[in-house]
Every structure is written in C-alpha cells, then in structure tokens.
C-alpha positions, 0 to 999 in steps of 0.5 A, a space after each residue: 453532517 455527522 462529524 467523524 472523530 479520528 485517532 492516529 496511531 503513528 505520527 511519522 511522515 506518512 501520518 502527517 500527510 494524511 493528517 493534513 488531508 483530513 484537516 481540509 475535509 469537512 466533518 472530519 476531526 482528529 481528536 487523538 494522536 499517538 506515537 512512541 516518540 513523545 515529541 512526535 505525538 506532542 507536535 502532531 497534537 499541537 498542530 491538530 488540536 488533539 490529545 497526545 498519547 505514547 501508548 496506543 492502548 490508552 488512546 483506544 480507551 477513549 469513547 469518542 472515536 469513530 475511526 483510527 489511522 495506523 501509520 506504522 513501520 512495517 515491523 510494528 504491524 500486528 498488535 495495534 491492528 488487533 487492539 483496534 479490531 477488538 475495540 470495534 473501530 473502522 481503520 485505515 492502515 498504511 501499506 504494506 499491511 505487515 512484514 510477513 504473511 502470518 501477521 497479515 493472515 492473523 489480522 485478516 482472520 480477526 476481521 472475518 467476524 460476522 460484524 465486519 469492520 470497514 477497512 482501507 489500506 493506503 494504496 492511493 494509486 487505485 483512486 487516481 483519475 489516470 487509473 480509472 481511465 486505464 480501467 475503462 480502456 482495458 475493460 473486456 480487453 485481452 492483456 498480453 503483458 504488463 511491465 512495471 518499474 520503481 526506480 528511486 534513490 531512497 536506499 541512499 539514506 542512513 543504513 541503520 534506519 529500519 527501512 534499510 534493514 531486511 528484517 524490519 522492512 522486507 526490503 524495497 519489494 515489500 515496503 516500497 514497490 508494493 505500490 507498483 505490484 498492487 497496480 499490476 494486480 489491479 489492472 491485470 488480476 491475480 498473480 499465480 506464480 512469481 520468479 525473482 532475482 535480486 542483487 546487492 550491487 552498490 549499496 553494500 552497507 545494507 543487507 537489502 537488495 538494491 536491484 530486483 527483477 521479478 517475473 509474474 504469471 497472472 491467472 488470466 494467462 498474461 505475463 508481467 515483469 517488474 524491476 525495482 531499485 532504490 540505488 538510482 540517484 535521479 528523481 522520481 520520474 521512473 517510480 510507479 510506471 507501467 506499460 500495458 500491452 493489450 490486443 496489439 496496443 500499448 498503454 503507458 500509465 503513471 500516477 499523473 496520466 495515462 498515454 494511449 494512441 488515438 488516430 495515430 497520435 499519442 494522447 495524455 489523459 487524466 481526470 480529477 479524483 477524490 483523495 483516499 482520505 475523502 473516500 475513507 471518511 465518507 465510508 465511515 460516516 455513511 457505513 457504506 464501504 462500497 467506494 473503498 477499492 483497497 480493503 484489508 483482505 485485498 491488500 493481503 494478496 498484494 503483500 503475498 506477491 512481495 513476500 513470494 518474490 523475496 522467497 523466490 530470489 532467496 531459494 532460486 525457484 518459482 513460488 506459487 502464490 496460493 499456498 502463501 495465502 493459505 491461513 491453515 498453513 501457518 
C-alpha cells in the first residue's frame, strides 16, 4: 500500500481530531505540523512523531508531502491555500472555506487550472450513514419544505475570542451553522434567495448575533427555514437537526440516525460510514476524487448562503445567491 505523507497547517482542536483519525488509518502518516503558536506545533509533533514548524511556507518546502490539511480560524484562510495550490498539493480544508466571498472565489479561481487538484472540505456530515439513507429515501421525491436548526451554547465563552468577533468569524451562520446549511443544500439542491433576521438578545458582550432566523427559496421550488443560536445553555441535542416534508411525508434527520414512518410506526435508521479522513486519504492515494462529496468548488456555494444571510439581515431585504457567486463582480 502506498504511504500517504501528510502535513498540517494549524494544530488546534479540529486539527487534533483529524490527526487522531489519521493515526488509525493504515498507510497514512503525519510527517510535518505547523502552527503560529510554537507550543501547539511542538505538542502535535511529539504526539505524531512529526517535524514542527511555525511558518507554513517552510513546511511547504519539504519534498516528501503528498497532501496537506489546513485547519485554520475563519479569518486566516487565503494565503495558506494559495501557497498549497502553487506547491501543487492536494488539500483538505476545514469549513467554512473563508470569511468572505472574494477570498473563496479567488482560491476557487486558482484551482480551476488544467491540472485540477484533489480538494476536500470538512463537511463530514455528508458522509454519514444517516445522510446516505436520507438521500435514498428522497431520491426522485418532491420536497415541499425543509426546516433546520442549530442551537448550542458556544456563544457563552470568552467574548474576546476570535469566534465571537464578527469580523473574524462571520458569526454563527458562517462559522458554525454552515454545517446545517450545507446539509440543507445537499438534500434539497441549490438555494436561489435568502431572507434573514438577526438579533443580539442575550450575549451583549459580543458583536455577533445570538439569534438567527433564515428563510430560503430553493431553485427546485421548495422552501426552507433555519434557526440558529449559540445562546442556548443546553446540550448538543438541538444542533444539526433537519425536518424534511416530502409528498405528504415527514422525515427527521440528525447525524446519528434518520427517523421515518413505516406501516404506521416511526422507525430509526442508521448505517456505518467511512470517516471523511478515510475518504480523503484514499482519494490522494488513488488519484481518484470521485468519492469526495465536498470538494472546494461545492463548499463555496455553502459559504455564499451564510454570507447572503448576514447581508440580508443587515440590509433588511432578500438576497439572491447567483450574484454572490459571480467572480467577475469582485
């Protein structure tokens, strides 16, 4: 089996999760890690027997890399991706792909060269067994409406952390509820228009909204709604929940299972699934990206919905998605 040698740019919490997954994948080896905080890089290097760096440009000078993971704060995307692209390396990048559309579209433009690189964005919910079952159920069905919610407590942390600064994270709709938005897209198709309302009702020490309500018009004719808050004090049971109404039937999806009615009874269904890291490593090893469900160009469309929702709330008007995805407009 060909060994896939991997470098990491960013060694924070999400990166550690991927590193731990990769350590259990046969034929995958982390050889280099980088973080602007030296202690983070050193700690990750020691855990995974890798070489530490504090500048990603130095990591990319290595000649033994087969792929790179980019696990960065939202505001830090841009230069690292372009440097990886210019190095000609496949890459996995955490969601969301950027804090604004001009950065994301610039990177997408660089990726559109004749020798297109393998890319994978961290929308891991697409790969779950519950998602696969849901797609099978909805295949060739007419979806009337989809309702999503992402309620959690992460807004209660340090108000000075980058996550809770609008100009660094884009707020909950960009940084966090992007997973729910992406699943709504994945199940119902592309979004045509969004209209959002936002409020800061409780977490007054930050400039990010703590309540978000978004209406979505899909190109198919289906309609949707999303509510998101990170002021909720409970557990994660209300994060990434979808209700799908189709042809008079109701389906409830969550990451662990899908619930449908069969013969008058509600039934929970699930299935095993590969991790997104398994899929990415195998794509790099084989050179075949057909199993990647979340390439960079697709993830840009999910970002556009979050950006449009923030703009809609600020301007109090519906926002069409197509112009936001137009590179010529930037």
